C-alpha positions as CSV (number, residue, x, y, z in Angstrom):
1,M,86.3,-303.0,54.7
2,T,89.3,-303.8,53.0
3,E,91.7,-301.5,50.9
4,S,90.1,-302.3,48.1
5,Q,86.5,-301.1,49.0
6,T,85.0,-298.2,49.7
7,E,81.4,-296.6,50.2
8,D,82.5,-293.5,49.5
9,P,82.2,-292.7,45.7
10,M,84.7,-289.9,45.4
11,V,87.7,-292.2,47.3
12,A,86.6,-294.8,44.9
13,A,87.2,-293.0,41.8
14,L,90.5,-291.2,43.4
15,L,91.4,-294.7,43.5
16,R,91.0,-295.5,39.8
17,E,92.6,-292.6,38.8
18,R,95.6,-292.8,41.1
19,E,96.1,-296.3,39.5
20,G,95.6,-295.0,36.0
21,L,98.3,-292.5,37.2
22,V,100.4,-295.1,39.1
23,Q,101.1,-296.8,35.2
24,R,101.3,-294.4,33.2
25,D,104.8,-293.2,35.5
26,L,103.2,-289.9,36.2
27,K,104.5,-289.2,40.2
28,D,103.5,-285.5,40.3
29,R,99.7,-286.1,39.9
30,V,99.9,-289.3,42.3
31,A,101.5,-287.1,45.0
32,Q,98.3,-284.2,43.8
33,V,95.7,-287.6,44.0
34,D,97.2,-288.8,47.3
35,E,97.0,-285.5,48.9
36,Q,93.6,-285.9,47.9
37,L,92.6,-289.1,49.8
38,A,94.4,-288.0,53.1
39,L,91.7,-285.0,52.6
40,R,88.8,-286.7,52.5
41,G,90.7,-289.5,55.0
42,Y,91.6,-292.6,53.5
43,K,94.4,-294.1,55.1
44,P,96.6,-296.5,52.9
45,P,97.0,-299.8,53.8
46,A,100.5,-300.5,55.6
47,K,101.9,-302.6,53.7
48,G,104.4,-300.1,51.3
49,G,102.2,-297.2,52.6
50,Q,100.5,-296.8,48.9
51,P,96.9,-297.9,47.8
52,S,97.4,-300.5,45.8
53,G,94.6,-302.9,43.7
54,Q,91.3,-302.1,42.3
55,S,88.8,-300.1,44.3
56,T,84.6,-301.3,43.2
57,P,82.7,-299.0,41.4
58,P,80.1,-297.3,43.4
59,K,76.9,-299.6,44.2
60,G,74.2,-299.4,41.2
61,R,76.9,-298.5,38.8
62,R,76.9,-301.1,35.7
63,T,79.9,-301.6,33.5
64,R,79.1,-301.8,29.5
65,S,79.2,-304.9,27.6
66,P,82.1,-305.3,24.7
67,E,79.2,-304.6,22.3
68,Q,78.1,-301.3,23.5
69,A,81.6,-299.6,23.9
C-alpha cells in the first residue's frame, strides 16, 4: 500500500483534510489532524515525517462531473 492509498475511509478523509489545511497554512489544525491520524495507526512516510500526496477516496465513491457540480 502506498502513502496515498488507504483502505480506511476515515484515514483517507483525514489525509484529504490535512492536504487542504496545509495549502491554507493552518498549522494548528494540521497538528490536530496529525494527532487523529496517529490515533488511527497511520504512520507518515519516512521522507520529512509528514504525510503527503493525495489520498484515494473510498471504494464506490463517485466524483461529480463538471456539469453536475
